[in-house]
Each structure stands twice: as C-alpha cells, then as structure tokens.
C-alpha positions as CSV (number, residue, x, y, z in Angstrom):
1,M,102.4,-47.8,48.1
2,A,102.1,-44.1,48.9
3,N,104.5,-41.6,47.5
4,E,106.7,-40.7,50.5
5,Q,107.2,-37.2,49.2
6,Q,103.6,-36.3,49.9
7,F,104.2,-36.7,53.6
8,K,107.1,-34.1,53.6
9,L,104.8,-31.1,53.0
10,R,105.0,-28.6,55.9
11,T,101.9,-26.6,55.0
12,R,99.6,-26.2,58.0
13,I,95.9,-26.6,57.0
14,I,93.4,-24.8,59.2
15,A,89.7,-25.7,58.9
16,T,87.1,-23.1,59.9
17,R,83.3,-23.0,59.9
18,G,81.4,-20.0,58.7
19,V,82.5,-16.5,57.6
20,Q,83.0,-15.1,61.1
21,E,85.4,-17.9,62.2
22,Y,87.2,-17.8,58.8
23,R,87.8,-14.1,59.1
24,S,88.8,-14.3,62.8
25,T,91.9,-16.2,61.8
26,I,93.3,-13.2,59.9
27,A,94.5,-11.2,63.0
28,E,96.0,-14.4,64.5
29,L,97.8,-15.8,61.4
30,V,98.5,-13.1,58.9
31,T,101.6,-10.8,59.3
32,R,102.8,-7.8,57.5
33,H,105.4,-9.9,55.7
34,D,102.8,-12.3,54.2
35,I,101.8,-12.5,50.6
36,V,98.2,-13.9,50.6
37,L,96.1,-15.5,47.9
38,E,92.4,-15.6,48.5
39,L,90.5,-18.1,46.4
40,G,86.8,-17.4,46.2
41,C,86.8,-13.7,47.2
42,E,83.4,-13.0,45.7
43,W,83.1,-9.2,46.2
44,G,86.4,-8.7,48.1
45,S,85.2,-8.1,51.7
46,T,87.6,-10.7,53.1
47,T,90.4,-9.6,50.7
48,R,90.0,-6.0,52.2
49,L,90.4,-7.4,55.7
50,L,93.5,-9.4,54.7
51,A,95.0,-6.3,53.1
52,Q,94.9,-4.6,56.5
53,H,97.3,-7.2,57.9
54,C,99.8,-8.1,55.0
55,D,102.0,-6.5,52.5
56,E,100.2,-8.0,49.5
57,V,97.0,-9.9,48.8
58,I,95.4,-11.1,45.6
59,G,91.7,-11.9,45.6
60,T,90.4,-14.3,43.0
61,D,87.1,-15.7,42.0
62,V,85.8,-17.8,39.1
63,S,83.1,-15.2,38.3
64,P,84.1,-12.2,36.2
65,K,81.0,-10.3,37.5
66,C,82.2,-10.8,41.1
67,I,85.7,-9.7,40.2
68,E,84.4,-6.6,38.5
69,R,82.3,-5.7,41.5
70,A,85.3,-6.3,43.8
71,R,87.5,-4.0,41.7
72,Q,84.8,-1.3,41.8
73,S,84.4,-1.6,45.6
74,H,88.1,-1.9,46.4
75,P,90.1,-0.2,43.6
76,A,93.4,-0.2,45.6
77,L,93.4,-4.0,45.8
78,R,94.3,-6.6,43.1
79,F,91.6,-9.0,41.9
80,E,91.9,-11.6,39.2
81,V,89.5,-14.1,37.6
82,L,90.7,-17.5,38.5
83,D,89.2,-21.0,38.8
84,A,90.5,-22.3,42.1
85,F,90.7,-25.8,40.6
86,D,93.3,-24.5,38.1
87,V,96.3,-24.5,40.4
88,R,98.6,-23.8,37.4
89,A,96.8,-20.4,36.9
90,A,97.4,-19.6,40.6
91,L,101.1,-20.4,40.1
92,D,101.1,-18.2,37.0
93,L,100.2,-15.2,39.2
94,G,104.0,-15.3,39.9
95,R,104.0,-14.5,43.6
96,P,105.5,-16.5,46.5
97,F,102.3,-16.9,48.5
98,T,102.9,-17.6,52.2
99,K,99.2,-17.9,53.1
100,V,96.2,-19.2,51.1
101,Y,92.6,-18.4,52.1
102,L,90.1,-20.7,50.5
103,D,86.3,-19.9,50.5
104,L,84.5,-21.7,47.7
105,S,80.8,-22.2,47.5
106,G,79.8,-25.8,48.2
107,L,82.9,-26.8,50.0
108,S,81.2,-27.1,53.4
109,S,79.0,-30.0,52.4
110,Y,80.1,-33.6,53.3
111,R,79.8,-34.5,49.6
112,A,82.6,-32.0,48.8
113,L,85.0,-33.2,51.6
114,L,87.3,-35.1,49.2
115,D,87.4,-32.1,46.8
116,V,88.4,-29.9,49.8
117,I,91.1,-32.2,50.8
118,A,92.4,-32.6,47.2
119,L,92.3,-28.9,46.6
120,A,94.2,-28.0,49.8
121,S,96.7,-30.8,49.1
122,M,97.3,-29.4,45.5
123,Y,97.9,-25.9,46.8
124,A,100.2,-27.2,49.5
125,T,102.2,-29.1,46.9
126,V,102.4,-26.5,44.2
127,L,102.5,-23.2,46.0
128,R,104.0,-24.4,49.3
129,P,102.5,-21.7,51.6
130,D,103.2,-22.1,55.3
131,T,99.4,-22.0,56.0
132,I,96.1,-22.7,54.1
133,V,92.9,-21.6,55.8
134,V,89.8,-23.3,54.5
135,K,86.2,-22.3,55.2
136,S,84.5,-25.8,55.3
137,G,82.4,-27.0,58.2
138,A,82.7,-30.5,56.9
139,L,86.5,-30.4,56.9
140,K,86.5,-28.9,60.4
141,H,84.2,-31.6,61.7
142,F,86.2,-34.4,60.0
143,A,89.5,-33.0,61.3
144,A,88.2,-32.7,64.8
145,H,87.6,-36.4,64.8
146,C,90.9,-37.4,63.4
147,T,94.0,-38.5,65.4
148,A,97.2,-39.6,63.8
149,W,98.3,-42.9,65.1
150,P,101.8,-42.7,66.5
151,V,104.2,-45.1,64.7
152,K,106.7,-46.7,67.1
153,Q,109.8,-47.7,65.3
154,A,113.2,-49.1,66.2
155,P,115.6,-46.3,67.3
156,Q,117.8,-46.8,64.2
157,V,114.9,-46.6,61.7
158,A,113.6,-43.4,63.5
159,H,117.1,-41.9,63.3
160,E,117.4,-42.6,59.6
161,L,113.9,-41.1,58.9
162,E,114.8,-38.0,60.9
163,M,118.1,-37.6,59.0
164,N,116.2,-37.8,55.7
165,G,113.7,-35.1,56.8
166,V,110.7,-37.4,57.2
C-alpha cells in the first residue's frame, strides 16, 4: 500500500525541453520574493538570469571546475559544489527555497526518466518548494501523455478526505 503522505505534497513540477524553454519559465514563475536553488548550473548563465528576478539564488554543480568558472564569471552570485543526488547537502545550504531549477546532464533521456521523477520527488519532499522546474524532454513527453483518473467516492468519504487535507 502506498504511503498516503506522499500524495499530500503541494509542489508543482514543471517539465521543460531544451535550454530556451527552461529559461523562458523564469520571467513567468520567479518573483522578487523567491529564494531559488539551481541544480546543475554549469557556468552560471541560468543562475545569472534567475538572479535578475529573485532576491536570492544559489547555483550548484557537481563539478568543482564548473563552479570555479561560474564564480569567476559571476562574482556577485553564490555558487556551491553540490551533487544533486545528495538532497541532504541541499538542505544543509540552510535556505527556505521556494523554487528549484533542475538541469542535469543526461536527464532528458528516456532511460533517466525514473531518476528524474525520483529526484524531483525527493526535492519536493525534503525542501518543499512551491515549484520545481526540470529540463527533461523525456519527462515533458511523459507528462504530456498522462491524465490522472478521477476517483469517484461516496460524498461522506470525499468529505472526510477533504477534512484531512487529502
């Protein structure tokens, strides 16, 4: 039986395909009050764009060489070496992230689809941001073909579920 708590997450997950589409979400989704975590920042180009729309952004990448280059290119921004699969390390950054941007190499392939879903679910569970934006063509294609089946329940059961926040 599934853990009912997993269905109470309120994080919206947005799947995008390609860098242009991924970056086009920034103006639509990121506000001045947001604190944004970017996973897979590489040289910091998207982190710089995010910084133009929010109060605080931290760009992260698993590669120390990428982080060093990002710091040199954008000295006013914060960059940290972080393995995106180490969610605890992201939590240790100590910020109440409201948005997470996720752009990791290899996540667009269909073979990585389960990793993408697991990673997004972990960040939704641990950091509880209101939105996660993922650059993954495979996830976007999969999500575009999914429809949640509506469960029809007796009025009393539906009322009890609603009262319990489900």
